[in-house]
C-alpha positions as CSV (number, residue, x, y, z in Angstrom):
1,M,100.2,99.6,118.4
2,S,97.7,97.9,116.1
3,P,96.9,99.5,112.7
4,A,93.9,101.8,112.5
5,P,90.8,100.3,111.1
6,S,90.3,100.6,107.4
7,R,87.3,102.7,105.9
8,A,85.3,99.4,105.6
9,E,86.4,98.2,109.0
10,G,85.3,101.5,110.5
11,A,81.9,101.1,109.0
12,V,81.5,97.7,110.7
13,L,82.5,99.2,114.1
14,A,80.1,102.2,113.6
15,A,77.2,99.9,112.6
16,L,77.7,97.8,115.7
17,A,78.2,100.8,118.0
18,G,74.6,101.9,117.0
19,A,73.2,98.4,118.0
20,P,74.1,97.8,121.8
21,A,72.4,94.3,121.7
22,G,74.5,93.4,118.6
23,L,73.5,92.5,115.1
24,G,73.1,89.1,113.4
25,P,75.6,88.5,110.5
26,A,72.9,89.0,107.9
27,E,71.7,92.3,109.5
28,L,75.1,93.6,109.8
29,L,75.9,92.9,106.2
30,G,72.6,94.5,105.1
31,C,73.5,97.7,107.2
32,L,76.9,97.8,105.4
33,Q,75.5,97.4,102.0
34,R,73.0,100.1,102.6
35,A,75.9,102.4,103.6
36,G,77.5,101.7,100.2
37,L,79.8,98.8,100.8
38,A,79.8,96.0,98.2
39,P,78.8,92.6,99.6
40,E,82.4,91.2,99.2
41,E,83.9,94.3,100.9
42,A,81.4,94.2,103.8
43,L,82.0,90.4,104.4
44,A,85.9,90.9,104.2
45,A,85.7,93.8,106.7
46,T,83.5,91.9,109.1
47,E,85.9,88.9,109.0
48,A,88.9,91.2,109.5
49,T,87.5,92.9,112.6
50,V,86.5,89.5,114.1
51,A,90.1,88.3,113.4
52,R,91.6,91.4,115.1
53,G,89.5,91.0,118.2
54,L,87.5,94.2,117.5
55,V,84.2,92.3,117.1
56,G,83.0,89.3,119.0
57,A,80.2,86.8,118.8
58,R,77.6,86.2,121.5
59,G,74.4,84.3,121.2
60,G,74.4,84.3,117.4
61,A,74.9,88.2,117.2
62,L,78.0,90.2,116.5
63,E,79.0,93.0,118.9
64,L,81.8,95.4,119.6
65,T,84.5,94.3,122.0
66,G,86.2,96.7,124.4
67,E,89.1,96.9,121.9
68,G,86.7,97.5,119.1
69,A,85.0,100.4,121.0
70,R,88.5,102.0,121.7
71,A,89.4,101.6,118.1
72,L,86.2,103.4,117.0
73,L,86.9,106.3,119.5
74,D,90.4,106.6,118.1
75,L,89.1,106.7,114.6
76,Y,86.5,109.3,115.5
77,A,89.3,111.5,117.1
78,A,91.4,111.1,114.1
79,L,88.6,112.2,111.8
80,Q,87.8,115.2,114.1
81,T,91.5,116.2,113.9
82,A,91.6,115.8,110.1
83,L,88.5,117.9,109.6
84,D,89.4,120.6,112.3
85,P,89.6,124.0,110.5
86,S,91.7,125.3,113.3
87,P,94.0,122.7,114.8
88,T,96.2,123.2,117.7
89,T,99.8,123.5,116.5
90,L,103.2,123.2,118.2
91,G,103.8,126.2,120.6
92,M,100.0,127.0,121.1
93,E,98.7,127.2,124.6
94,D,95.5,128.0,126.3
95,C,95.1,131.4,127.8
96,P,94.3,132.1,131.5
97,T,91.2,134.1,130.7
98,V,88.2,133.1,132.8
99,P,86.9,130.3,130.7
100,W,83.2,131.3,130.5
101,L,84.3,134.5,128.9
102,T,85.1,132.7,125.7
103,T,83.6,129.2,126.0
104,V,80.1,130.3,125.2
105,Q,77.2,129.4,122.9
106,T,74.5,131.2,121.1
107,H,72.4,131.4,117.9
108,W,72.5,133.9,115.2
109,L,69.2,135.1,113.8
110,N,68.5,137.4,110.9
111,A,72.2,137.6,110.2
112,V,73.7,139.4,107.2
113,A,77.2,139.8,105.9
114,V,77.7,143.1,103.9
115,N,80.9,142.4,101.9
116,Y,83.1,145.3,100.9
117,A,86.0,145.0,98.4
118,V,88.8,147.3,99.6
119,D,92.1,148.6,98.2
120,P,94.7,146.4,100.1
121,D,96.9,149.5,100.6
122,A,94.1,151.2,102.5
123,L,93.4,148.2,104.7
124,R,97.0,147.4,105.7
125,P,97.5,150.2,108.2
126,L,94.6,148.8,110.2
127,I,96.0,145.3,110.4
128,P,98.7,144.6,113.1
129,E,101.8,142.5,112.4
130,P,102.2,139.6,112.0
131,L,98.7,139.4,110.3
132,E,98.6,139.8,106.6
133,V,95.9,141.1,104.4
134,E,94.4,138.4,102.2
135,V,93.7,139.5,98.6
136,F,91.0,137.7,96.5
137,K,90.1,138.8,93.0
138,G,92.6,141.7,93.3
139,R,91.1,143.2,96.4
140,A,91.1,143.0,100.2
141,W,87.8,142.2,101.9
142,V,85.9,143.5,105.0
143,S,82.6,142.0,105.8
144,V,80.2,143.9,108.1
145,L,78.6,141.0,110.0
146,V,75.3,141.9,111.8
147,S,73.2,139.5,113.8
148,S,70.7,139.1,116.6
149,L,72.4,136.8,119.1
150,R,70.0,134.8,121.2
151,E,70.5,133.2,124.6
152,M,74.2,133.6,124.7
153,R,75.5,131.8,127.7
154,P,78.3,129.6,129.0
155,Q,78.2,126.2,127.4
156,G,76.1,123.7,129.3
157,L,73.6,126.1,130.8
158,P,70.0,126.2,129.6
159,G,68.8,129.0,127.4
160,L,66.9,130.4,130.2
161,F,70.2,131.8,131.6
162,G,71.2,133.4,128.2
163,V,71.4,137.0,127.0
164,D,69.9,138.4,123.9
165,F,71.5,141.3,122.0
166,H,72.8,142.6,118.6
167,Q,76.3,142.6,117.5
168,V,78.0,144.4,114.6
169,S,81.6,143.4,113.5
170,Y,83.8,144.7,110.7
171,R,85.8,141.6,109.9
172,A,88.8,141.8,107.7
173,A,90.1,138.7,105.9
174,V,93.6,138.0,107.1
175,R,96.2,135.3,107.6
176,Y,99.6,134.8,109.1
177,Q,102.4,132.3,109.3
178,N,103.6,131.0,112.6
179,R,107.1,130.0,113.7
180,E,106.7,126.5,112.4
181,G,105.7,127.8,108.9
182,N,102.1,126.9,109.2
183,H,99.5,129.2,107.7
184,R,96.3,130.0,109.6
185,R,93.6,132.2,108.1
186,G,90.5,133.9,109.6
187,G,89.3,137.4,110.5
188,Y,90.6,140.5,112.3
189,F,87.9,142.9,113.6
190,V,88.8,146.4,112.7
191,R,85.6,147.6,114.5
192,S,82.8,146.1,116.6
193,E,79.7,147.4,118.4
194,T,76.9,145.9,120.5
195,D,73.7,147.3,121.9
196,H,74.1,145.5,125.3
197,P,76.2,147.4,127.8
198,V,77.0,144.4,129.9
199,M,78.2,142.4,126.9
200,R,80.2,145.4,125.8
201,A,81.9,145.5,129.2
202,V,82.6,141.7,129.1
203,G,84.1,142.1,125.7
204,N,86.4,144.9,126.7
205,T,87.6,142.8,129.8
206,L,89.3,140.3,127.5
207,T,92.7,142.0,127.9
208,E,94.4,139.0,126.2
209,F,92.3,139.3,123.1
210,K,92.6,143.0,122.3
211,F,92.1,144.3,118.8
212,H,90.2,147.6,119.5
213,H,87.7,149.1,121.8
214,F,84.2,147.3,121.8
215,G,81.8,150.2,121.1
216,L,78.2,150.8,122.2
217,A,75.4,151.5,119.6
218,A,71.7,151.4,119.1
219,V,71.1,148.5,116.7
220,A,67.8,147.8,115.0
221,L,67.7,144.6,112.8
222,E,64.2,143.8,111.7
223,R,62.6,141.5,109.1
224,D,59.3,142.3,107.6
225,G,58.4,139.6,105.1
226,D,61.1,139.6,102.4
227,A,62.5,143.0,103.7
228,L,65.3,143.1,106.2
229,S,66.2,146.6,107.6
230,L,69.3,147.6,109.6
231,E,70.0,150.7,111.5
232,V,73.2,151.3,113.6
233,K,73.8,154.5,115.6
234,P,76.8,154.7,117.9
235,R,75.9,155.8,121.5
236,D,79.6,156.4,122.7
237,G,80.6,159.2,120.4
238,A,82.5,156.9,118.0
239,A,82.8,158.2,114.5
240,Y,81.8,156.6,111.3
241,G,79.9,153.7,112.9
242,E,76.4,154.6,111.5
243,V,74.8,152.0,109.2
244,S,71.5,152.3,107.4
245,A,70.4,149.6,105.0
246,L,67.5,147.8,103.5
247,F,67.7,144.4,101.8
248,D,65.5,142.1,99.9
249,V,66.2,138.7,101.4
250,R,63.8,136.5,99.4
251,E,65.2,133.4,97.7
252,G,66.6,133.3,94.2
253,H,68.8,136.5,94.0
254,G,72.1,135.9,92.1
255,P,75.2,137.9,92.7
256,P,74.6,141.7,92.2
257,E,75.9,143.4,88.9
258,G,79.5,144.2,89.3
259,S,80.2,141.7,92.0
260,R,83.6,140.0,91.7
261,W,82.0,136.6,92.7
262,G,79.9,134.5,90.4
263,S,78.1,132.4,93.1
264,V,77.9,131.9,96.8
265,D,80.0,128.7,96.4
266,E,82.8,130.8,94.8
267,L,83.0,133.2,97.7
268,S,82.4,130.6,100.4
269,E,86.0,129.6,101.0
270,P,87.5,133.1,101.1
271,L,84.7,135.0,103.0
272,V,82.5,132.4,104.7
273,A,84.8,129.6,105.9
274,C,86.4,131.9,108.5
275,F,86.5,130.1,111.9
276,D,89.3,132.0,113.6
277,A,89.3,135.5,114.9
278,F,92.7,136.9,115.8
279,G,94.0,139.4,118.3
280,V,97.7,140.5,118.5
281,D,99.9,141.3,121.6
282,P,102.9,143.4,120.3
283,A,105.0,141.5,122.9
284,G,104.9,138.6,120.5
285,W,101.7,136.7,120.8
286,V,98.8,136.0,118.4
287,Y,95.6,135.2,120.1
288,V,93.2,132.7,118.4
289,L,89.4,132.6,119.2
290,T,87.9,129.8,117.3
291,I,84.1,129.2,116.6
292,D,82.5,125.9,115.9
293,R,79.2,126.7,114.2
294,E,76.5,125.2,112.0
295,P,76.6,125.9,108.2
296,W,75.5,129.4,107.3
297,R,73.5,128.2,104.3
298,A,73.8,131.7,103.0
299,R,72.2,133.3,99.9
300,F,72.6,136.5,98.1
301,A,70.4,139.4,99.2
302,R,69.4,142.3,97.0
303,T,70.6,145.7,98.3
304,L,67.8,148.3,98.2
305,R,69.9,150.9,100.0
306,C,73.0,150.8,102.0
307,S,74.9,153.6,103.8
308,A,78.1,152.9,105.8
309,P,80.3,156.0,106.4
310,Y,83.2,153.8,107.5
311,F,83.6,152.8,103.8
312,T,82.9,156.3,102.4
313,D,84.2,158.9,104.8
314,G,86.0,156.9,107.4
315,P,89.2,154.8,107.6
316,L,88.3,152.9,104.4
317,G,86.7,155.8,102.5
318,G,88.0,158.1,99.8
319,G,87.2,155.6,97.1
320,A,89.1,152.8,98.6
321,S,86.1,150.6,99.1
322,T,83.1,149.5,97.2
323,L,80.0,147.5,98.2
324,D,80.4,144.1,96.5
325,S,77.6,141.9,97.7
326,V,75.4,141.0,100.6
327,L,74.7,137.6,102.1
328,C,71.8,136.7,104.3
329,I,71.7,133.7,106.6
330,P,68.0,133.0,106.8
331,E,67.9,130.2,109.3
332,P,69.0,130.3,112.9
333,C,72.6,129.2,113.1
334,G,74.2,127.8,116.2
335,Y,77.5,129.2,117.5
336,R,79.9,127.9,120.1
337,W,83.3,129.2,121.0
338,R,86.3,127.2,121.9
339,P,88.7,128.2,124.8
340,L,91.0,131.1,123.8
341,R,94.5,130.0,122.6
342,R,97.7,131.9,121.8
343,E,101.0,131.2,120.0
344,P,104.2,133.2,119.5
345,F,104.8,134.8,116.2
346,E,107.5,135.9,113.9
347,H,106.7,138.5,111.3
348,V,106.8,137.2,107.7
349,G,105.7,140.5,105.9
350,K,104.2,139.4,102.7
351,V,100.7,139.7,101.1
352,T,98.9,136.6,100.0
353,T,97.0,136.7,96.8
354,V,94.5,134.3,95.3
């Protein structure tokens, strides 16, 4: 097997991939210099790719050979693997769930993340083994994620076939260690509601990905200038699911007084960069539903009022929780789900602190 192209050689291949008719030597060197390669490095990389048969000359122009195209595709695949926030590990397998139930796409609109700092001891009873509560800044974290989902549909279909609805999810920050010793972090939903009966029924058919019953609620999420209002009222008799809030979502807000986070960047890795949602089968499987999404580009919102009985009178009440901060995602954000996967687990039984 020939060695993988170097960074500079990869730049040569990428430049030529964008020019099906080829580039003259001077044009190619100019492209590489504009991409940040020094003239000597660009020339050496070009000569190396020609010597390795990755680039050929025809009619005074340089172009990719078949071997060069394969090397570029291999390099792209390696980059994807290196940047994958949720790689497939030894022992993982795809689940037999009907694919379109999980491989869907949508856009989030007017989304907010209401972040609660929670006593870890209060949250642990809600989290099944082998998942472990993550502790940041001395607290566990549950984010109430609320968004208008637009044109949700199986991947590949046009938006005309999509469904619009609201979703409310109470996502706890968790992680676990699999049998190979690899740690995977993400979210576990301790509660979820939607205002679309069909989508609720679909969610409750995912028998492999069970975490709780998907509830039905009336949800109003409305933006009026710089004000974003939220009202959630359960319709199925479920307790503690009401939410009533009003946020100022204009630009320029910093973290609220008393927040444990100094900036959006500081809380991004713990609370925003969560790409896996977990479900647990007590028989010994952890289910992993992974999202590929656009950046949130989140910013702090100012809380004008917020009432969420789940954190005052419900399972995380009694002084166990405090409202820490609210993030708004002001621009539409594309979401796409990967096929559902699962892997066997062994309980480790420890709490991770950062």
